KOLKOLMAR-949583 format. One line per 4 residues: number of its first residue (from 1); their letters; for each residue y, z, x of C-alpha. Coordinates in Angstrom, 3 decimals, always signed. Example, Ala and Ser with C-alpha at 12.3 -4.5 7.8 and 13.67 -1.06 7.14 Angstrom:
! KOLKOLMAR-949583
1> AS> -4.500/+7.800/+12.300; -1.060/+7.140/+13.670
//
This chain:
! KOLKOLMAR-949583
1> MISA> +24.099/-33.056/+34.716; +23.784/-29.987/+32.460; +26.619/-30.297/+29.425; +25.683/-27.490/+26.865
5> SNAP> +24.053/-24.129/+26.880; +22.082/-22.457/+23.943; +22.958/-18.892/+22.977; +20.220/-16.859/+23.386
9> WNAT> +20.970/-14.963/+20.222; +20.284/-18.075/+18.323; +16.762/-18.285/+19.335; +13.674/-17.243/+17.229
13> LTQP> +11.426/-14.681/+18.277; +7.568/-14.132/+17.725; +6.271/-10.714/+16.812; +5.564/-9.962/+20.137
17> EYLL> +9.038/-10.961/+21.640; +10.656/-9.146/+18.790; +8.716/-5.846/+19.062; +8.966/-5.819/+23.097
21> SLYF> +12.751/-6.407/+22.904; +12.980/-3.767/+20.541; +10.703/-1.207/+22.513; +13.014/-1.607/+25.679
25> LVIA> +16.540/-1.359/+23.416; +15.215/+1.927/+22.178; +13.748/+3.259/+25.621; +16.970/+2.320/+27.109
29> GLAL> +19.084/+4.323/+24.470; +16.880/+7.209/+24.981; +17.129/+7.005/+28.632; +20.813/+7.165/+28.644
33> FAGF> +20.971/+9.897/+26.166; +18.785/+12.090/+28.342; +21.203/+11.011/+31.451; +24.059/+12.506/+29.207
37> LRSW> +22.319/+15.531/+28.521; +21.468/+16.036/+32.463; +24.892/+15.541/+33.392; +25.980/+17.917/+30.884
41> TTRN> +23.407/+20.824/+31.761; +24.350/+20.191/+35.684; +27.828/+19.701/+35.494; +28.838/+22.947/+36.836
45> EVGS> +26.873/+22.434/+40.058; +29.678/+20.601/+41.651; +33.087/+21.811/+42.702; +36.275/+21.374/+41.259
49> RYRG> +37.518/+19.089/+43.691; +34.718/+16.806/+42.524; +34.698/+17.094/+38.874; +36.159/+13.549/+38.314
53> AVVA> +32.751/+12.516/+38.904; +30.991/+14.688/+36.801; +33.562/+13.568/+33.817; +32.854/+9.499/+34.569
57> RLSI> +29.113/+10.222/+34.841; +29.285/+12.430/+31.615; +31.460/+9.561/+29.520; +29.185/+6.795/+31.028
61> TIIA> +26.248/+8.054/+29.624; +27.502/+8.976/+26.400; +29.355/+5.758/+25.720; +26.076/+3.771/+26.798
65> SLTY> +23.907/+5.717/+24.635; +26.195/+5.364/+21.617; +26.277/+1.287/+22.280; +22.599/+1.317/+22.575
69> VLIV> +22.405/+2.671/+19.011; +24.704/+0.195/+17.911; +22.749/-2.549/+19.571; +19.371/-1.684/+17.990
73> VEFL> +21.001/-0.976/+14.529; +22.312/-4.677/+14.887; +19.229/-6.184/+16.197; +17.263/-4.689/+13.223
77> RGYD> +19.883/-6.248/+11.126; +19.915/-9.625/+12.957; +16.596/-10.722/+12.359; +15.038/-11.972/+9.310
81> ATGN> +10.550/-12.103/+9.177; +9.513/-15.542/+8.593; +5.981/-16.972/+8.684; +7.368/-18.464/+11.812
85> GYRP> +8.330/-15.205/+13.541; +11.750/-13.482/+13.538; +14.818/-16.073/+12.707; +18.044/-14.851/+13.694
89> NAEA> +20.850/-15.001/+11.236; +24.432/-14.286/+11.485; +24.600/-10.725/+13.085; +21.960/-11.557/+16.007
93> ILAF> +25.191/-12.179/+18.183; +25.722/-8.370/+18.037; +22.747/-7.678/+19.471; +24.426/-9.042/+22.554
97> APRF> +28.183/-8.646/+22.347; +28.616/-4.647/+22.391; +27.252/-4.415/+26.045; +30.605/-5.824/+26.887
101> MDWS> +32.448/-3.879/+24.919; +30.253/-1.051/+26.492; +30.866/-2.420/+30.129; +34.447/-2.576/+29.634
105> ITVP> +34.911/+0.862/+29.602; +31.677/+1.981/+31.880; +32.254/-0.592/+34.504; +35.637/+0.919/+35.411
109> LLTV> +34.244/+4.477/+34.997; +31.588/+3.699/+37.438; +34.324/+2.760/+40.068; +35.948/+6.354/+39.256
113> ELLA> +32.525/+8.360/+39.866; +32.074/+6.322/+43.454; +35.564/+7.054/+44.460; +35.851/+10.665/+43.055
117> VCTL> +33.171/+11.510/+45.816; +35.457/+9.361/+48.865; +37.431/+10.936/+51.255; +40.876/+9.378/+50.153
121> VGVA> +43.137/+11.751/+48.217; +46.720/+12.062/+46.880; +48.719/+8.961/+45.880; +46.133/+6.429/+48.248
125> ARRT> +43.147/+7.905/+45.730; +44.848/+7.078/+42.511; +46.378/+3.732/+43.652; +42.762/+2.922/+44.709
129> QWLA> +41.432/+3.972/+41.426; +43.829/+2.109/+39.554; +43.057/-1.107/+41.722; +39.317/-0.951/+41.337
133> GAGA> +39.138/+0.265/+37.827; +41.617/-2.786/+36.783; +39.283/-5.382/+38.656; +36.259/-4.233/+37.084
137> FLMI> +37.659/-4.744/+33.575; +39.283/-7.594/+33.856; +35.607/-9.165/+35.927; +34.026/-7.730/+32.684
141> FSGF> +36.752/-9.182/+29.975; +36.521/-12.650/+31.753; +32.722/-12.788/+31.156; +33.046/-11.622/+27.310
145> LGTF> +35.796/-14.255/+26.905; +33.484/-17.318/+28.195; +30.278/-16.016/+27.110; +31.861/-15.323/+23.376
149> IFGG> +35.259/-16.643/+22.489; +35.597/-19.602/+24.299; +32.576/-22.322/+23.036; +30.687/-19.050/+21.410
153> GEDT> +27.778/-19.301/+24.287; +27.291/-22.728/+23.866; +29.422/-24.653/+25.946; +28.498/-24.684/+29.522
157> AQLL> +31.750/-25.574/+31.187; +33.757/-22.547/+29.295; +30.587/-20.197/+30.611; +30.839/-21.624/+34.080
161> LWGV> +34.779/-21.410/+33.992; +35.395/-17.976/+33.279; +32.422/-16.934/+34.830; +34.305/-18.157/+38.196
165> ISGV> +37.354/-16.200/+37.126; +35.337/-12.864/+36.730; +33.814/-13.865/+40.156; +37.194/-13.651/+41.524
169> FWIF> +37.518/-10.017/+40.029; +34.095/-9.209/+40.887; +34.971/-9.820/+44.850; +38.640/-8.495/+44.325
173> TTIV> +36.876/-5.327/+43.244; +33.734/-5.311/+45.688; +36.295/-5.449/+48.614; +38.540/-2.324/+47.374
177> LLRT> +35.583/-0.460/+47.302; +33.728/-1.518/+50.075; +36.992/-0.435/+52.288; +37.250/+2.877/+50.760
181> VRAS> +33.424/+3.748/+51.513; +33.582/+2.481/+55.108; +36.457/+4.462/+55.363; +35.036/+7.525/+53.557
185> AREL> +31.312/+7.280/+55.764; +33.136/+7.797/+59.181; +34.447/+11.508/+57.623; +31.470/+12.258/+56.001
189> TPEA> +28.205/+14.284/+57.241; +25.370/+12.207/+58.540; +23.509/+12.685/+55.115; +26.319/+12.131/+52.417
193> AQLL> +27.464/+9.107/+54.108; +23.885/+7.726/+53.929; +23.705/+8.361/+50.239; +27.342/+6.935/+49.709
197> RQAT> +26.165/+3.788/+51.145; +22.712/+3.594/+49.191; +25.081/+4.565/+46.063; +27.253/+1.772/+46.525
201> ALLL> +24.392/-0.713/+47.730; +22.798/+0.145/+44.219; +26.159/-0.352/+42.361; +27.031/-3.655/+43.695
205> GGWA> +23.390/-4.774/+43.854; +23.039/-3.971/+39.877; +26.573/-5.812/+39.641; +25.313/-9.000/+41.173
209> VYPL> +22.342/-9.078/+38.846; +24.265/-9.041/+35.360; +25.678/-12.634/+36.043; +22.587/-13.983/+36.755
213> VFLI> +20.601/-12.995/+33.648; +23.431/-14.361/+31.616; +22.948/-17.850/+33.814; +19.440/-18.119/+32.032
217> QIFA> +20.913/-19.297/+29.010; +22.367/-22.279/+31.075; +19.098/-23.503/+32.117; +16.677/-22.303/+29.448
221> FGGA> +16.371/-21.236/+25.931; +13.609/-19.841/+23.499; +12.426/-16.510/+22.428; +10.781/-15.732/+25.749
225> WTTT> +13.858/-16.013/+27.644; +15.910/-14.192/+25.106; +13.346/-11.402/+25.635; +13.295/-11.568/+29.076
229> MQIA> +17.360/-11.148/+28.972; +17.371/-8.202/+26.834; +14.405/-6.491/+29.153; +16.507/-7.707/+32.285
233> LCAI> +19.427/-6.000/+30.654; +18.206/-2.583/+29.304; +16.550/-2.240/+32.636; +19.830/-2.701/+35.288
237> DVVV> +21.827/-0.741/+32.700; +19.493/+2.210/+33.036; +19.074/+1.640/+36.800; +22.719/+1.644/+37.687
241> KIGF> +24.243/+4.229/+35.295; +21.593/+6.729/+35.799; +19.932/+5.853/+39.472; +23.694/+5.547/+40.489
245> GGLI> +24.887/+8.445/+38.702; +22.053/+10.754/+40.009; +23.235/+9.715/+43.959; +26.870/+10.269/+42.939
249> HRIA> +25.902/+13.809/+41.874; +23.780/+14.527/+45.023; +26.518/+13.819/+47.115; +29.087/+15.702/+45.091
253> KLRT> +26.872/+18.779/+45.690; +26.592/+18.101/+49.307; +30.266/+17.979/+49.668; +30.410/+20.978/+47.332
257> AEDV> +28.128/+22.813/+50.102; +30.325/+21.288/+52.934; +33.287/+22.666/+51.734; +31.758/+26.278/+50.774
261> RSGD> +30.682/+26.629/+54.377; +33.548/+25.967/+56.225; +35.753/+28.160/+53.938; +37.436/+25.250/+52.260
265> DVHP> +36.691/+26.054/+48.348; +34.850/+28.579/+46.492; +31.492/+28.008/+44.258; +30.165/+30.625/+41.757
269> ESIW> +26.408/+29.759/+42.985; +24.288/+28.458/+45.699; +23.603/+25.047/+45.995; +20.046/+23.779/+46.221
273> ISSV> +19.186/+20.121/+47.091; +15.407/+19.300/+46.445; +14.245/+23.123/+47.026; +16.490/+23.234/+50.408
277> KQSD> +19.118/+25.428/+50.380; +22.736/+23.867/+51.595; +25.011/+27.213/+50.763; +25.539/+30.707/+49.593
281> AGAA> +27.224/+31.056/+46.527; +31.210/+31.324/+47.981; +33.563/+33.762/+46.719; +37.559/+34.105/+47.610
285> REVY> +38.012/+36.586/+50.294; +41.670/+37.378/+49.326; +43.359/+37.209/+46.054; +46.942/+36.069/+45.890
289> LADE> +49.103/+37.290/+43.215; +52.995/+36.520/+42.246; +55.377/+39.367/+43.273; +55.888/+41.805/+40.590
293> AIIH> +52.626/+41.037/+38.984; +51.032/+43.403/+36.620; +47.420/+44.092/+37.701; +45.052/+45.611/+35.079
297> PRRS> +43.617/+49.087/+36.013; +40.349/+49.428/+36.803; +38.540/+51.028/+33.948; +35.728/+53.771/+34.391
301> RPPL> +32.348/+53.238/+33.081; +31.715/+55.139/+29.681; +29.544/+58.228/+29.530; +26.127/+57.917/+29.013
305> NTAV> +24.835/+59.021/+25.379; +23.365/+62.511/+25.928; +20.564/+62.162/+23.782; +19.428/+58.781/+25.231
309> AAAA> +19.431/+60.333/+28.723; +17.777/+63.439/+27.948; +14.971/+60.995/+26.189; +14.679/+58.933/+28.995
313> DLEL> +14.617/+62.294/+31.380; +17.832/+61.203/+33.195; +20.093/+63.278/+35.204; +23.698/+62.876/+33.713
317> PDLD> +26.282/+62.279/+36.911; +29.058/+64.557/+37.336; +32.492/+61.991/+36.326; +34.653/+64.536/+37.286
321> D> +33.510/+64.206/+40.994
//
């Protein structure tokens, strides 16, 4: 029977393990920052109805990018080079702990991003967002308590207890999201519905991998396993936060194009997805103004400079006609 575990931040790393961990930490941070830049430059491709997904995606990628800066700094400070490899010091725990601080914000935001492209509206949409967001936060916070606060990552009983509590909140959040996605898929076009299912599967599948990675410390210990955990967590972060965000962005564009084609909304530019045109730029057919509203008078174009016109051999128009 397993009675104790070994925290991964207490393992000594060989030089290859140290450099490999650092490599993936830096790459993950750069990839997430690139995701932020792409989210920023493409934010106007989505109509205002789905702007909540854009705001969530921007927040997720910038928070994750800054977190990886902190993790890299603490990883460099948390290990001392010795003749036998890189020995962890008291700060090595901060190469893992900031991940939970990141997830406490970004995981609830992932639920907001998903629900923003679903079909719920009004009070039902707000209630569902609160339920999913609260469940997601408690899921992460429970894991943080079990991993770092109670037992310091060394007590298997505490890890399992709080893992079960976290799992309860995971099941609750999953049920809330699945019910909403299933109801929304029936109201979407086949292409948008398929993408919504794919995005949901990617998100929930990623969530299932995170606890499996942390279970490693119960059954195994050593630099190789610590390196494996760091690499796996980096990979999942990038796949979930960028891959999932890309699918949600595509759904938001599809739904924006559908709104423009049906006349429910307008969009200042045409919408293209994978070089396929989804809708033309939509403009409002009518403009409604309040009674007695003051309208700015139309201004006539100023006359061309006669000298410039003569040099260009242009004939000035008769402005009096």
